[in-house]
C-alpha positions in Angstrom: 16.7 50.9 125.5 18.7 47.7 126.4 21.0 48.3 123.4 21.8 51.7 124.9 22.5 50.0 128.5 24.7 47.4 127.0 26.8 50.0 124.8 27.4 52.1 127.7 31.2 51.8 128.9 31.6 52.5 132.8 33.9 55.2 132.3 31.5 56.8 129.7 28.6 56.3 132.2 30.6 58.0 135.4 31.4 60.8 132.9 27.7 61.3 131.6 26.4 61.1 135.2 28.9 63.6 136.8 28.4 66.1 133.8 24.6 65.8 134.6 25.0 65.6 138.3 27.0 69.2 138.1 24.6 71.0 136.0 21.9 70.0 138.5 24.0 70.8 141.6 24.6 73.9 140.3 21.0 74.5 139.1 19.5 73.3 142.6 22.0 75.6 144.3 21.0 78.5 142.4 17.5 77.8 143.5 18.4 77.4 146.9 20.2 80.4 146.9 17.5 82.4 145.4 15.0 80.8 148.3 17.0 81.4 150.9 18.4 85.3 150.5 15.1 86.5 148.2 12.9 84.3 150.3 13.7 83.5 153.9 16.2 86.1 154.6 14.1 88.7 153.1 11.0 87.4 155.3 12.7 87.5 158.3 13.9 90.9 157.8 10.5 92.3 156.8 8.9 91.1 160.4 12.3 92.9 161.9 11.6 96.2 160.3 7.6 95.8 160.9 8.7 95.6 164.7 11.1 98.6 164.0 8.0 100.8 162.3 6.3 100.2 165.8 9.0 101.1 168.1 11.8 103.2 166.5 10.3 106.5 165.7 8.9 107.0 169.2 12.5 105.9 170.8 14.5 107.7 168.6 12.6 111.0 168.4 12.4 110.8 172.0 16.4 110.5 172.3 17.1 113.5 169.9 14.8 115.5 172.1 16.7 114.7 175.0 20.1 115.2 173.6 21.3 111.6 174.3 23.6 110.9 171.3 25.5 107.8 172.9 21.8 106.3 173.5 21.1 107.0 170.1 24.4 105.2 168.5 23.6 102.0 171.0 20.1 102.0 169.8 21.2 102.0 166.0 23.9 99.5 166.9 21.7 97.0 168.8 21.1 95.2 165.2 24.9 94.1 165.2 25.3 95.5 161.7 23.3 93.0 160.5 21.3 95.6 158.4 21.4 99.2 158.4 19.6 102.1 160.5 20.6 105.5 159.5 19.3 109.0 160.7 19.3 112.1 158.3 18.0 115.5 158.7 14.2 116.4 158.0 14.9 116.7 154.2 17.1 113.3 154.0 20.3 115.2 152.6 22.4 114.7 155.3 23.5 111.2 157.3 23.4 112.6 161.2 23.8 108.8 162.7 24.4 105.8 161.7 24.7 102.2 162.8 28.9 101.5 163.1 29.0 97.8 163.9 30.1 95.2 161.2 28.9 91.5 161.6 31.5 89.4 160.3 32.3 91.3 156.9 30.9 94.8 155.6 28.0 94.6 153.2 25.8 97.1 153.2 28.1 99.6 154.6 30.4 99.7 151.7 28.2 101.9 149.7 26.5 103.9 152.1 25.7 107.6 151.1 22.9 109.6 150.7 22.7 108.8 146.9 22.7 105.4 147.4 20.0 105.9 150.1 17.9 107.8 147.3 18.4 105.5 144.8 17.5 102.6 147.1 14.7 104.2 147.8 13.3 104.5 144.3 14.6 101.2 143.3 13.1 99.1 146.5 16.2 98.1 148.2 15.6 100.5 151.4 12.8 100.0 153.5 10.1 102.6 154.0 11.2 105.2 156.0 9.7 106.8 159.1 9.5 110.3 160.1 11.2 111.7 163.6 8.9 114.6 165.0 8.2 116.6 168.1 6.5 115.5 169.8 7.3 112.0 169.2 4.4 110.1 167.4 2.0 108.1 169.3 1.2 105.5 166.8 3.2 103.5 163.7 3.4 105.6 160.6 3.8 102.4 158.4 3.2 98.7 158.6 4.3 95.8 156.3 0.8 93.7 154.8 2.8 90.5 155.1 6.5 89.6 155.3 5.6 87.6 152.3 4.8 91.1 150.1 7.3 93.7 149.2 7.3 97.0 151.0 5.4 99.9 149.6 7.8 102.5 148.3 5.5 105.6 148.4 6.3 108.3 150.8 4.2 108.9 153.5 3.1 112.4 153.9 4.8 114.0 157.1 2.9 113.8 160.5 1.5 116.4 162.6 4.0 118.3 164.7 7.6 119.7 164.1 9.8 116.8 162.0 13.1 116.6 163.5 14.7 114.0 161.3 14.3 110.6 159.1 15.2 107.0 159.9 15.9 104.4 157.1 16.0 100.8 157.3 18.8 99.3 154.9 18.4 95.5 154.4 21.3 93.4 154.1 21.8 92.8 150.3 22.5 89.2 149.1 26.1 88.2 148.6 26.8 86.9 144.9 25.7 83.7 144.1 29.8 82.5 143.4 30.9 83.8 146.6 28.1 82.3 149.1 28.6 78.8 147.3 32.6 78.9 147.5 32.3 80.4 151.2 30.1 77.4 152.3 33.0 75.1 151.6 36.1 76.6 152.1 35.2 77.9 155.4 35.0 75.8 158.7 33.3 72.2 158.0 32.0 71.7 161.0 29.8 74.9 161.5 26.7 74.3 159.6 24.7 77.6 159.7 23.1 80.0 157.4 23.4 79.1 153.9 25.8 76.2 154.0 23.2 73.9 155.3 21.2 74.0 152.0 24.5 73.6 149.9 25.8 70.5 151.8 22.5 69.1 151.6 21.8 69.8 148.1 25.3 68.4 147.5 24.9 65.1 149.7 21.6 64.6 147.8 23.1 65.0 144.2 25.7 62.5 145.0 23.4 59.9 146.8 21.1 60.1 143.4 24.1 60.2 141.1 25.8 57.0 142.7 22.0 55.5 142.7 21.7 56.1 139.3 25.3 54.5 138.3 24.4 51.5 140.5 20.9 51.1 138.9 22.7 51.2 135.6 25.4 48.7 136.2 22.8 46.5 137.7 20.5 46.9 134.8 23.5 46.3 132.3 24.4 43.2 134.3 20.8 41.8 134.3 20.5 42.4 130.6 24.0 40.8 129.8 23.0 37.7 131.9 19.6 37.8 130.0 21.4 37.8 126.7 23.5 35.3 127.8 20.8 32.7 128.6 19.1 33.8 125.4 22.4 33.1 123.6 22.4 29.8 125.2 18.8 29.0 124.7 19.3 29.9 120.9 22.3 27.3 120.9 20.0 24.7 122.4 17.5 25.6 120.0 19.8 25.1 117.3 20.8 21.6 118.5 17.1 20.8 118.7 16.8 21.6 115.3 19.6 19.5 114.0 18.0 16.8 115.9 14.4 17.4 114.5 16.0 17.2 111.0 17.9 14.2 111.8 15.0 12.5 113.4 12.6 13.8 110.1 15.2 12.6 107.7 15.4 8.9 109.7 11.7 9.0 109.5 11.7 9.5 106.1 14.2 6.5 105.7 12.2 4.2 107.9 9.0 5.2 105.8 11.1 4.5 102.5 12.2 1.5 104.1 8.7 0.4 105.0 7.4 1.0 101.2 10.7 -1.3 100.4 9.8 -3.9 102.8 6.2 -3.8 101.4 7.4 -4.3 98.0 9.8 -7.0 98.9 7.3 -8.4 100.7 4.6 -8.4 97.7 7.6 -10.0 95.5 8.4 -12.5 97.9 4.3 -13.3 98.3 4.5 -13.6 94.7 7.6 -15.8 94.6 5.8 -18.1 97.0 2.5 -18.3 94.9 4.8 -19.3 92.0 6.7 -21.8 94.1 3.3 -23.1 95.3 2.3 -23.5 91.7 5.5 -25.4 90.8 5.3 -27.4 93.6 2.1 -28.3 92.5 3.4 -29.0 89.1 5.9 -31.1 90.5 3.1 -33.0 92.4 1.1 -33.7 89.3 4.1 -34.7 87.4 4.7 -37.5 89.7 1.3 -38.9 89.5 2.4 -39.8 86.0 5.0 -42.1 87.6 4.4 -45.5 88.9 6.7 -46.7 91.5 7.9 -46.0 94.8 10.5 -43.2 94.2 7.9 -41.1 92.8 4.8 -42.0 95.0 7.2 -41.3 98.1 8.3 -37.7 96.2 4.8 -37.1 95.6 3.9 -37.7 99.3 6.6 -35.5 100.8 5.8 -32.8 98.7 2.0 -33.0 99.4 3.4 -32.8 103.2 5.5 -29.7 102.4 2.9 -28.3 100.2 0.5 -28.6 103.4 2.8 -27.0 105.5 3.3 -23.5 103.5 0.9 -21.3 104.1 0.6 -18.5 101.4 -0.9 -14.6 102.5 -4.0 -14.1 101.0 -4.4 -11.0 99.0 -6.9 -9.7 101.3 -4.4 -9.2 104.4 -3.8 -5.8 105.2 0.1 -4.4 104.2 1.3 -3.9 108.0 1.1 -7.6 108.7 3.2 -8.5 105.3 6.3 -8.0 107.4 5.5 -10.3 110.2 4.5 -13.1 107.7 7.4 -12.5 105.4 9.9 -12.9 108.7 8.0 -16.2 109.8 8.0 -17.8 106.5 11.7 -17.1 105.9 13.1 -20.0 107.7 10.2 -22.6 106.3 11.1 -21.1 102.6 14.8 -21.9 103.5 14.0 -25.3 104.5 11.8 -26.0 101.8 14.6 -24.7 99.2 16.9 -27.4 100.9 14.4 -29.7 100.2 13.7 -29.0 96.7 17.1 -29.0 95.7 17.5 -32.6 97.3 14.5 -33.7 95.8 15.5 -32.1 92.3 18.8 -33.8 92.4 16.6 -37.3 93.2 14.2 -36.2 90.2 17.4 -35.7 87.7 18.8 -39.0 88.6 15.6 -40.6 88.3 14.9 -39.1 84.9 18.4 -40.1 83.6 17.6 -44.1 84.3 14.3 -43.5 82.6 16.0 -42.2 80.0 18.3 -45.2 80.0 15.8 -47.5 80.1 13.9 -45.6 77.5 16.8 -45.9 74.9 17.2 -49.8 75.9 13.7 -50.5 75.2 14.1 -48.9 71.7 17.0 -50.7 71.1 15.1 -54.2 71.8 12.0 -53.3 69.9 14.1 -52.2 66.9 15.9 -55.6 67.1 12.9 -57.4 67.6 10.4 -56.0 65.1 12.5 -53.5 62.9 9.5 -53.2 60.5 7.3 -51.7 62.9 9.7 -49.1 64.8 8.5 -45.9 62.7 4.9 -46.5 63.7 5.6 -47.2 67.3 5.3 -43.9 69.1 8.4 -43.5 71.8 7.3 -43.9 75.5 9.6 -41.3 76.9 7.9 -37.5 75.9 5.1 -38.2 78.2 7.2 -38.8 81.0 9.9 -36.2 80.0 7.0 -33.2 79.6 6.4 -32.4 82.9 10.3 -31.7 83.8 11.2 -29.9 80.5 9.1 -27.0 82.0 11.0 -24.2 82.9 11.6 -24.5 87.0 11.3 -21.7 89.0 14.5 -20.9 91.0 14.5 -21.7 94.7 
């Protein structure tokens, strides 16, 4: 339904509403025409004819018997020509008197004749006629049961007395629908009488309802367009949030990989620290074989460094590795520098020891040449600890 509202163009909408309104207007006007002429006017004339059934036979019979033709014509013209009253002979074959006045335009007068009266009597367009008698009748010969009921067309039996004529009541036929509708809008606009009021009212209702439909559809179209625009903005925002979520997910995965790498690095650093500690222990043990102040001082300094270095126990949780590594890095850097300086001292010391060993061998060879082969050199037990592979700082 919303797609239908959005697909409607304003011009197309107005054209469709105008077409539907025109058809509805014609249908409503047709129903009003039928209700007005075949309902309201028919009931009003039925009431009038019911009164005439009770008064006209007595009045006209008395005037005919009195020979007052002028009064008879005045009586027939008393309805202003809106409907017809006709007096015929007793057999209903000749017209003796008829209404002469015309109300605005001729209606029933156009086809007035005995043939028309008889055909109308058979077809139902003429009200039930009354007998004119001598003496005048003293009661109503016919009466309509209700203004909404069509009159009975059966001819009543002739009353007692001499029949001197018949009186017919001719209804005003309704104008054609097109003529009545055109006359409502082509006449005086300030005169709201007859069926014109209904046509004008139906026209105003259709125009108002059509405008209301157009406004509601346009308003609904605007609301739907606004909602679609808002939905489009929400979709854009959702797409941006999805991209941000993907970025955060990738960052989280990167951080997880970095955490794993740091844990591996911490484990490797821990292993290197262990190896470094073992190397320091070996160096300390090697210094114990050397007598003298330089070796003792180095052993004491190494012992002090060994006490300052703390290695994470294997049972420590992996989450504390990074903090421990960060705390160890400055100490390890300083220890590496100290180890380098100590290594240089040890290297120079070893060089001196080798030189002294060479000198001692030369002295021994000069003093006791025959015992040279049996004397074990004193150097190997001093150089053994320094020939082992030293770990890189």
